N, C-alpha and C positions, 0 to 999 in steps of 0.2 A: 532595507535588509530583508524584508519579508519576501521580496522577489526571489531571493536565493532558494528559499524553501519551496516556493511554487515551481521554479524550474527543476529543482532536484526531484520533486514529486512527479512532474510530467515525464522526465527522462527515465527515472528509475522505477516508476510504479504504473503510471497510466499507459505508457506505450507497451511495456511487457504484458499488462493485463489485456489490452486490446489484441495483441498478437495471440495470446493464449486463447481468448474467446473466439477469435477467427479460426483457429485450428480446431477448436471444439465444435463449432457450428456445423450442423448437419451430420455429425457422427452418431453412431449408435450409443445409447446411454449405458450399455453393458460392455462396451469395448474397452480395451486397454488404453486407448487414446483418451477416453473419458476419465479413467482413473488418473492418468498422468496429468491431464488438464486440471482436475480437481485438486490434486496435490500441489501442482504448480501455483494455482491461485492462492492456496493457503500459505505457501512459502512467500509469495509476493506480498500478501497482506502482512505477514509477520515481519518481513524485511522492511516494508514501508513504515510500520509502527516503530521499529527499532531506529530507523533513519531519522524519523521526526523527533524521537526522544533525544537522539544525539544532537540534533539541531538545537533543541531547547537548552541542553547543557552547554553547547558551544556559545550560544547567545549570552548565557549567564557568565561564562568565563570571559568572553570579550568585553562585557560590560564591567566586570570586576577589574579587568586590566586596563580599563579606560580606553579601549581601542575603538569602541562605538558608543554613541550617545544612549542615554536611557530610553529615549523615544524609539530609536532604531531597534534596541534590544526588545522593548515591549512589543513593537510591531512584529518583529521576527518571531518572538515566542508565541504571539497570538495566532499567527499564520501556521506555525508548526503545530500548535495545539489543535487547530481545526483539521489539518491534514491527518494528524495522529488519531483523532477521534472518529472522523467520518470515513475516510477512504478504506482503512483496513477492515472496518466493520462491514462495509458493502461488499468488498472483494472476498473477504472471508466467508460471508454468507453465500455468495455465489459458489465458492469452492465447496462448502459444506453441502449445498444443495446438489451439486454435481456428484459428490461422493455418496450422498444418500440415495440418489437415483441409481448409481452403480451398484450399491449394496443390496438393493431390492431385487427379489427374484424375478426372473423373466416370466411373463404370462403368455 
């Protein structure tokens, strides 16, 4: 069951993040494109965190309804916990870094 959280993260978080970063690459740090990319990365990080928290609740509900085994629920929750802790932190930090660069005055 942990594979579901992995695939959901790849499709809904990693691919959009790579697309946003490829759009940002090479652009001026004071451009509107940089602002949009920074905000988009923060939104992606927040949405990824919310999705992984929803997966944790889903695994608990499926386990309570005896739809999946305790081992599968534990595996799925641990994978979702890892995705919820690490990926949003890294992507959010990238977004904040881009926004901080955008907010600094031009020299």
